[in-house]
C-alpha positions in Angstrom: 16.9 -22.8 53.9 13.8 -22.0 52.5 12.2 -19.7 50.1 8.8 -20.1 51.5 7.1 -16.8 49.7 9.5 -16.0 47.3 9.3 -16.0 43.3 12.4 -17.4 41.5 13.2 -17.0 37.7 15.9 -19.4 36.7 17.0 -19.6 32.5 18.2 -23.1 31.0 15.8 -25.0 33.7 15.3 -27.9 31.7 18.0 -29.7 31.9 21.7 -29.8 34.0 22.0 -27.3 36.5 18.9 -25.8 36.4 16.9 -27.8 36.0 18.5 -29.2 39.4 18.5 -26.1 40.7 14.4 -26.0 40.0 14.0 -29.4 42.1 16.3 -27.5 44.9 14.0 -24.4 45.0 10.5 -25.7 44.9 11.3 -28.8 47.1 12.4 -25.7 49.5 8.9 -23.4 49.2 9.9 -21.3 46.1 7.7 -20.2 43.8 9.4 -20.6 40.2 9.5 -19.7 36.5 10.8 -22.3 34.5 12.5 -21.1 31.6 14.3 -22.6 28.8 14.3 -22.8 24.5 13.3 -25.9 24.2 9.7 -26.4 25.0 9.3 -30.5 25.6 11.3 -31.3 28.5 10.8 -27.9 29.6 7.1 -28.9 29.9 7.9 -32.4 31.2 9.4 -31.4 34.4 6.7 -28.4 34.4 4.2 -31.3 34.7 6.5 -33.4 36.9 6.6 -31.1 39.6 3.5 -29.8 39.1 2.0 -33.6 40.2 5.0 -33.3 43.6 3.0 -30.1 44.8 5.4 -27.6 43.7 3.9 -23.6 42.6 6.1 -24.1 38.9 4.8 -22.3 36.2 7.2 -22.4 31.9 8.2 -20.2 30.1 9.9 -20.6 26.4 12.0 -18.8 25.5 15.7 -17.6 24.0 17.8 -15.8 26.9 19.2 -13.7 23.5 16.0 -12.3 22.7 15.8 -9.4 24.7 11.8 -9.0 23.6 11.2 -13.3 25.2 13.7 -11.6 27.8 10.8 -9.3 28.4 7.9 -11.7 28.2 9.7 -14.3 30.7 10.1 -11.8 33.9 6.6 -10.7 32.6 5.2 -14.3 33.4 7.0 -13.9 36.8 5.0 -10.8 37.9 1.4 -11.3 35.8 1.7 -15.0 37.2 3.4 -14.3 41.3 2.9 -11.2 41.2 6.6 -10.6 41.9 10.4 -11.4 41.6 12.6 -12.4 44.0 15.3 -14.4 42.9 17.0 -14.1 39.2 18.9 -17.3 37.9 20.8 -16.4 34.6 22.1 -20.3 34.1 20.8 -20.5 30.5 24.5 -21.2 27.9 25.6 -22.8 25.8 29.8 -23.9 24.9 31.7 -23.2 22.4 33.6 -26.4 21.5 37.3 -25.7 22.5 37.9 -23.6 19.5 40.7 -21.3 19.6 40.3 -17.9 18.7 41.7 -17.8 14.9 39.5 -20.5 14.5 36.5 -19.2 15.9 33.9 -18.3 12.9 32.0 -14.4 13.6 28.6 -17.0 14.2 30.1 -19.0 16.1 31.3 -16.5 18.8 28.1 -14.0 18.1 25.9 -17.0 19.0 28.2 -17.8 22.0 28.5 -14.0 23.6 24.1 -13.4 23.0 23.0 -16.3 25.0 26.2 -16.9 27.8 26.5 -12.4 28.2 24.1 -10.5 26.4 21.0 -12.7 28.1 22.6 -12.2 31.6 22.9 -8.5 31.2 19.3 -8.4 29.5 17.4 -10.7 31.9 19.5 -7.9 35.1 18.5 -5.2 33.3 14.8 -6.3 33.2 15.0 -7.4 37.1 16.6 -4.3 38.6 13.5 -2.0 38.9 11.7 -4.7 39.6 14.0 -5.2 42.8 14.3 -1.6 43.7 10.3 -1.2 42.7 10.2 -4.0 45.7 13.3 -2.8 47.7 15.4 -5.5 47.1 16.9 -9.2 45.2 19.1 -11.6 44.5 20.4 -12.3 41.7 22.6 -15.5 40.9 24.6 -16.2 37.7 26.2 -18.9 36.3 30.1 -18.6 35.3 32.5 -20.5 33.9 35.6 -21.9 35.6 36.7 -20.3 32.3 36.1 -17.3 33.6 38.6 -17.7 35.9 41.4 -18.4 33.6 42.0 -19.0 29.9 42.5 -22.6 29.7 39.0 -24.2 30.7 36.9 -23.7 27.0 37.4 -22.1 24.2 38.3 -18.4 22.9 34.4 -17.0 22.5 33.3 -19.0 25.5 36.1 -17.9 27.7 35.9 -14.1 26.7 31.4 -14.8 27.6 32.3 -16.2 31.2 34.7 -13.3 32.0 32.1 -11.3 31.0 29.6 -12.5 33.0 32.3 -11.7 36.3 32.3 -8.1 34.8 29.0 -7.8 35.0 27.9 -9.4 38.1 29.9 -7.4 40.1 29.7 -4.3 38.1 25.5 -4.6 39.3 27.2 -6.2 42.6 29.3 -2.3 43.2 26.5 0.1 41.2 23.0 -1.8 43.6 24.4 -3.3 46.8 23.4 -0.3 48.8 19.5 -0.3 48.0 18.9 -4.2 48.7 20.3 -5.9 45.6 23.1 -8.4 46.3 24.7 -10.2 42.6 26.4 -13.5 42.6 28.3 -15.6 40.3 29.1 -19.5 40.4 32.4 -20.9 38.2 31.3 -24.4 37.8 34.2 -26.2 37.0 33.2 -30.1 34.9 30.0 -31.0 35.6 28.0 -34.1 34.1 25.4 -30.9 32.1 24.9 -31.9 28.2 25.2 -28.4 27.2 24.9 -27.8 24.2 26.4 -25.3 20.7 23.2 -23.6 19.7 21.4 -24.2 16.7 20.5 -27.8 17.2 23.7 -29.1 17.5 22.8 -32.0 19.2 24.2 -31.8 23.1 26.5 -35.3 22.9 28.5 -33.7 20.7 29.8 -30.5 22.5 30.5 -33.2 25.3 32.0 -36.4 23.0 35.1 -33.3 22.6 34.7 -31.2 26.0 34.3 -33.8 28.4 37.3 -35.8 28.2 39.6 -32.1 28.2 37.2 -31.7 31.4 39.0 -35.0 33.6 41.7 -34.9 31.9 42.5 -31.1 33.4 40.3 -30.5 36.4 42.4 -32.0 39.0 38.6 -33.1 40.8 36.2 -35.6 39.7 32.7 -34.2 37.1 30.6 -32.9 39.8 26.5 -33.6 39.5 24.4 -30.6 38.6 23.2 -31.2 42.2 26.5 -29.8 43.4 26.4 -26.5 41.6 22.2 -26.0 42.6 23.0 -26.4 45.9 25.6 -23.6 45.5 23.0 -21.3 43.8 20.2 -22.3 46.1 22.4 -20.9 49.0 23.7 -17.9 47.3 20.0 -16.9 46.4 19.1 -17.9 50.0 18.8 -14.7 53.1 21.4 -17.5 54.5 24.0 -15.0 52.0 22.4 -12.3 53.0 25.7 -10.3 53.5 27.4 -11.6 49.9 27.5 -9.8 47.2 29.6 -9.6 44.6 31.4 -13.2 45.3 32.6 -14.9 42.7 32.1 -18.8 43.2 34.3 -21.7 42.3 32.7 -25.2 42.7 35.3 -27.2 40.6 36.4 -29.3 43.5 39.8 -27.4 43.8 40.8 -26.3 40.1 41.3 -22.6 40.3 43.3 -22.9 43.6 45.4 -25.6 41.9 
């Protein structure tokens, strides 16, 4: 794969899958806008990759905020003149909370980041892609977007929504040069948190034992997910549109 002369925007870029994806894209020649809500690790990543010769800029943004989403897309066009690839990867978890125990605050927070965020970014990027004659979107959904027992209620609903968003965009815009696909990670060794300053370790301590016990295979690495996302974003996947790809070691097949 090669991303020479292409511009990609990656959300949730400061850690986990997003960080691995940014590293993969710049290695293969892309100019990258790396977006995260947490500024310090984001800027550290940008500085590290610039020292290695990467073409990259950072943008601190909350993907649940319409104005922040507008700003991050504007960063891509003002810095690099265009946008070719949008990777909606930012997400927060819900700590396996079932419906009767979900507070309205948790519900709204999880859906705001995990579903509203990708929608807002897609809505803003699609007109840019149409003007250019095409573009590629890859959304990070989840195993929880394929079944009911892989996460709590809010997260499951949000990720099912991401799957629907992906298919809808593929249907409505595929003939106009825009591809939209999604990956569905299973158990991944990342430090996903639940937002609002709750430490990622608290979420991992509760969720990872469940994932390790439930998934039929080992926990995957962020780099393995990054490879799948990069493929779907690339021209090597030019005839793949509307695909919902489990990257879960066979969990969904069980």
